[in-house]
N, C-alpha and C positions, 0 to 999 in steps of 0.2 A: 545420636539413640539409636539401640540398638535393635533388631530383626524382631517384632515380637510374631515368635511360631504358633500363640494362641491363637492371638486377631488371624493372622493368616488361615490357620488351621479350620477356624470357622466355616469357610468356603464349601468342603469336604470333607465335613465329620469326624475330624482329626484333634483331640486334644493333647495337651502336653504332656500328659502322664503316657500317651501310645509311642512317645517317643523315647531315644536311649540312650545316655552319657557313657562315650564309653575313648579310650587312647587307641588309636588307628597308627599305623606305620605312616610313614608321609609318602614310600614308596607304592602303597595301596588307595593314595589318594591322586584322582586325574580331573583337571578341570575340566566342565561342563561345555561339551561342543554349542549349547544354544547361548553361554552368554557373550553378548557383544559389548558390554564394555570397555572400553579402552583402559591400561595398565596406568596406575599412579604414574605422576613427572618423577624424574631421577630425584629430586630432595625430599620430595614424600614421601619416595618408595625407602629414602634413610633415615627420615624420623620413625618408620614405621617399624624398623629393625633396628633401631636404637629405642624404641618404647618395648619392643618383644624384651628384648636384652636385659634391660631394667626390670618389666615387672610380669615378664611372662607373655604368656596369652590369653585376654581379659575377658574375650566370647569365643566361645566354641566356633569351630565351623560346621556346619550346616551341611551334609549329606546325606545322598541315599544308597544305597546297595544295590550293587552292579555288578551280576556274578559274584566271582571274588574278590572286587574291590569297589570300591565308593568313587559315588560321581558328584562331584563339591555343586550345590544348590550358590551359598552364600560363603563368602571369605578367600576368594581368589588371589589377590593381592595376599592374604594374610600368608596363604599358603605360599606365595612366590617366597614372602620375606623368610619364610621358617624354612623353604628350598636353600636361600643366599645363607641364611646366616649356618646352616649345616654345612654347606660347601667350606666357609671359611674359618671353623672349626675343625676341619679334616675330620670330620661322621664323629666326630667324639658325644657330641650334644646334638640336639632338634632332634631325634629319630623320629618321634613318634609328636602326635597331634591331638588334643582334645577335644571330638566331635561331637555335635547331638544329629544323631540316624533320626531321619525321619522315615514316616510309613512309603509305601512302594505309590508312586503317583503317576497319571497319565501326563502326557507331554504337553499339553495345554496348562495344568496346572502348575506345572513344574515351572513355565516358562512365566507365570505371574507370579509365583515365587522368588524365582531371581529378582524379578523388577521391583514386585515388595521389599525383599533383602537391599533394595539399593536405594530405596526413597529419601534417606539425608544424603545422599550425595549429591556432592556441587556437580549441576549440570548444563553443557552451554544448550542453546535452544534447539541445534540438530540432534543431541539426543534424546531430548525430551520427546523431539518430533519421532523419532524412533520407537522409542517407548511406547507411545501412545499409537504407532502402526501396531505393533507387536501385540500389545494386548486387546486392542479393537480385534484382531482381526483370532485373536485367544479364546476372547467374550463370545465370540460370531458364531464358533465352531462350539462350545459349550452349549452356545443356546439352544442350536440346532440339534446338537445330543439329547435335548430333554431339561437338560438342567436349570431350574430354577431361579432366574435371576432376573428379577421386577426390577420396571424402567429403562430409560433406553439406554444403549451401551454406551454412547459419546458422555452422558453424564457419571455413568459407573468408570470409567477410565479415566473423566478430569477428577474427581473422588480420589480415586487411587492413584492418581499424580498429585494432588494439591492444586489443582490450578482449575480457571474457570473453561467453560462450554466454549465462550467466544476464543480463548488462545490458542485451543485445540483446533476449530478452526480455522484458525489463523494459520499455525503450523503447516495444519495439511494442506492448505491452498499452498505456503510454501512448498513443500514435499514435494506437491504434484505438479507445481506450475512451473519453478528453476528447469530452464533444460540447458541453457549455458554450463560447459563442465567447470569453466572457471568460477562464476556465478555461485555454485552448487559448493565451491572447496572453499571460497572466501566465505561461506553461509556456515558449511562445518566447522572450519577455524573458528569464528568469532571474530572476523574479519568484518563483516557485510551484521551490521546490526538489527535485530527481528523486523522492525517496521521497515531499514530500506528494503531487507529481502520480500518483505510482504508487496511490496510497492513494484518492485522488478519481477514478482511472479504473477503479476497483472500482464505484464509486457507476453506478445506472442516469442516464437523462437528467434524469429531476422528482426528483432527490436532488443533482442535481449542480446542477440550477439554483436550487435552495434554500441550497444552501452556499456558492455565488453570493451571494445576499442577505445570507445570513447572518452572511457573511465581511464584506461591502460595511458592512453596520451596527455588525460587533463588533469588527474589528481592522483593524489598516493593511496589514499582509500576512497570506499564509497561511502557518499553520508546521505540521509535524506536529504539535503536542498540538493544536492548535484544530481540525483537520482529522478527527482519532481524536474527541476529543467530539463534534463533530458526527454523525459516524457514528455513536457510539452513540444520542445524543439524537434522531437519525432516527429510528432500531432502536424507541425506545420513546416515541416523542411525534410518528411523523408526523404525524396527523391534524392538521385545519386548524379551528381552535378558531371556531366561531360566534360566540361572543359578543366575539372580538377582531375582528369584522368580516370571520371569513375567511381569517386570515391564520395561517402557523406558529406553534404553541403559541409567545406571547410569556413562558411560564416556565418555556422548556425548559429552561432552563441551572441557573434554582435546582433545579428540579428532579433534573437530573443530579449536582450537587455534594451532592445529599442522597441520592439513592437509590443512585448507579452506586461500589458498591464491591468491592475485590479482583476486579476484573476480571467483574465479573456484575451486571443490573440487578436491582431490588431493588425496584422500586416496578411503581404502577398504568399511569405514562406519562401518565396523565391525572389533575388532582385530583379533576375531577368525581367520578372512579371508582374511585377510593382512601378503602379504608376506614378510611384513618387520619388524612383531610381534617380530622376537628375538631380534634387535635392535631399536626399538622406544620405546624412553622414554616414550612418554602419552601412552605404553599398557596396558590396564587393566587387573587387579588382575586374570580374569576370564581366557583368552587367555593360552593355553600350548606352552610354549618355548621351544626351543633348548635349551641346554649347550652351548655356546661360546667356542670354540678352541682358546686356548691364542695365541696370535699375539709377535713372536720374535720382540723385537729389530731391528731398520736397520743398516744394515754396513754401510751406506752411509749418510754423513748430508743432512736431507730435502731439504735444499739453497745448491746451488753451491755457491765457495766463488765468489764473486763480482771482474768482471774484471779491472783490476789496471787504462784501457785507457777509463774505460767508468768514463762519469762525477759522481761525488759524487749527485751533487740534480736531483734526477732524474725528478723530477717536472719542472724544467727548462728547461733540454732538450727536454722536452715534451711539452713543453706548448701547442705550435705552434699545434702540432697532437692533443691536449684534445681542443683545443677553435677549430679546424675543425669539427671534433667528433662530439662536441655538435651542434654546428651549423648544421650540416647534422642531427643530432636526432630532434629540431627544427624545421627543412624543412620536415621532412616525416609526423612528427604532425600535422602540420599545411596543409600539402598536406593529409590524413586521415581526417580532417576536414572540407575539400573543397569538399572532394567525399560523405563524408556522410550527408553535407548539400544538396549539388546536386540532391542527389537521393531521402531525404526527400524531397524536394522544387517540384519532380517528382509525387509525391504522391496529392500533391493538400494538403497538411495537415500544418499548422505550430508547432512549436516544443512541444508547452502544449496537441496538439492534440495527435500527433503523441507519444508521451510520455505516455498519457493514455492508446493508443490503444496499449503497451509494455505493460502495465504494470509497469510504470517509472514514478519516480518524474519527472516536467519540468527540474527543479537545476541538476539535473544528466544528464540527455541527454544533455541539452545544454552545460554543463562542454565537452562534446565529441565533438561537432562540435564545441568548441572554442581548441581544441587541446590536452587535456585529453584523456586516451586510457583507453578504457573499457577493461573487465577482458577478456579470451582468448575465456571463455566457454560462453560469450555471441553475438559474433561475428555469430555464425548461428542465434539465434533469430532476430538479426540486419538484417540481408540478408534477413530472407523471409518477414519480415515488410516491407520491402523496396524494394521486389522483385528484388535482382542482386543478383549476386554470390556472395562466400564470396571470392573468389579471387580475385573479383575489390576490395574491404574494404579493402581487405590486399595490395594493388597496384601493384598485380602481374600482371594484363591483365587492359585494358581499355575499354573493352566488359562489359557491365554491367546484360548482359544477365544470368539467372540464370543456374548452371549448370545441373539441372533437362531437360533443352530445348538441351540438346548436347549428346551427346551418351555418354552410359555407361563408364566409363573409367576401363580399366584392371588393376589387383594388381600392376604392377609393376610402375604406372604412378601416380604421388604425385598429392594429392587433397590440401589439409590443412596441411603445413609442413609437410606431410607424413601421416596424417589420411586419412581415407578411408571410404565411406558414409556407414551404415549399408544395403544398399540396394545391395552391391556388396559382394559374397563372399569369404572367403579365398582361395586362390589356393590349398594350401598345410596345412595339420593337421598344429596347434604350440598352442604357448599360444598367449596370445595379452591384453593387458590394453584397457578398451573401456570405450565412453562415452554414458548412459543411460540417455534418455530426460523424467525429471524428473517436468515439468511443464513451465512455461515461466520465461526466463532467467536463468534455474537451469539445472547444468547438474551432474549427479552422477559417479562418476568414479572409474572403479575395475575392476578387472580382470578376464578373461575368456577366456577357451580352445575352439579349433574347432577339431573335430574329422573326418570334411569330409562330414558329413550330420547336422551338429546341434551343438548349441554351448553349453558349457559345464560351468557350477559354477568349479572357483579353491578356496580353493583346495580338495572340496569334489567331483568334477567329477559328480554330476549332474544334470540332464537337466535343462537349465535355463529357467525359468517361463517368463522372458521379453529379446526381442532381442536389443542390443547396436545400436544406432545411430549412432556413428563413431566408428571405430576400427585402431589399430595400431599394428603391431606384433612386439613382443618381439625378441630382440636378443637373439641366443642359450646360454642354459650358459657352459661356458669354462668348459673341462675337468682340473683336474690339473695338474698343472704345464706350463699349456696353458695359454697367451695372449691374450686380446684382442684388 
C-alpha cells in the first residue's frame, strides 16, 4: 500500500493539490538524516532494481525542498536502486526521478511523515519500538507547541503504528529494561523473541549479565522456557559458589529440576545449606555429606495380604467414589475461577491489563479464571493484586477483605494451611521452613531458626540478613526409638 499523502496531510492542513509532481535529477536528491530504517537486504534490493528496469518507477519519491536540493521523506530504497541502475548503465539512463514535492514542514511533522511512509514495511519488534519512541517524542513536542492532538499520546502512537497500547507498553519496557549489550543485540536482530525479551527486561543488570553467560554456556538461542527457568534459578541460587571459583552455582539447573514444582521453589537454593543434602540425588559435589547408616530389611511385608472378601477389581468397586471425587475437584476449580474473576472485575481491569499488572502473560492468567490452578507461591501476589485475602481465594471465607485489615493472628491460629505471616513472630524458639519474597510471583523457600530475638540461618546459625514473608514451624526431631 503506497504512502497516502492526503491522509498524512490532514495533520497540518495540506491537501494533495498543494503538492507538485516534477522530474528531479538524482544528483539533487539527498537522503534524509532523520531516516532510521535499515536498507533492504541484497536479494530484495536486486528484486527492486529488476522491477524498476521492467516497469519504471511505479510510485514517485516524496521530497521537500532544501535550498538548491531536495530532501527525501519517502523512497530511500528506490533512490538507491535508481543510483545503482544509473551506475550500471554508464550514465545513459536513470538521470532523473519522478518526485512529489511536499510543502515545507517542521522537523516533527517530517519525522511523522517518514514513519507514516514506512507503515507497510515488515518490521522487527526492535524497529517498531524505535518508531514508537520517535513518534511519542514527536507528538509530545507538537502538543507542547500548542497543536490540537486530542486523546492520549500512547493511543495515537498505537493507532499510527497499527498495534494496541499493551504491545507498545511491552516494547517500551523492553527498550528501557534491556541493559546487557548481548541481549540487546539478540533483541534487535530478532534472535530473542518479544515474549523472551520482555521476561529478560524485568531483570536487573546483574541478573541480565548472568542470564547472558548462562545462555551462552547452555543453549544455542534464548527461549521463553529457558529464560524463565533461569529466573527461577536466580531467585533460588543467586549466590556465587566459593568452591567453584566464585562462579554462579554450577549445580543450579539440577537443583531446579529437583526443587521447583507446581510453580513454587521447594529447596534451600544451596546444597550446603539444605537439610536433605545427605539423601538428595541432586546434591552437588561441593556439599559435605554424612555417611548414611545401613537400613535393616523390614521384618514384615511392605503390603499386607489382600482380604479375600475384598473384590479383586478395585477400580470397579470404587468407580462411583472416584467419579464423585473428580466432580468435586472440578467444582472446586470452577469455584476458584469464579472467585478470581469476581475479584478481578472489582478492580475495573480486564484480563490482559490485570495480567500485565502482575507481570504475567494473558494466557497464563486466563487459564486460572477458566479453572486451572496457579502454584501455591502465586496466591499471595494474586491476593495483593486483587486487594483480597488469600483465605478468600482458597475458599476458606466469603469475606474478601485482606487479612491486614483484621487483628493480628496469634501463633496457634492457622492462616494459609498453617503458614504464619512474617509480621508475626514465633512464640517459642525452634526451627522453621520459611518463604522469602524475591520479586513478582517468586518465593525462595529455605530453613531458619528463631532464638527468641531474631531469625538465624540454618545450619550456620548466623543472623539472617532478610526476614521471611511466611513461616511454618517444623515438628521436633523424634528421639531414637520414638515415633511421630
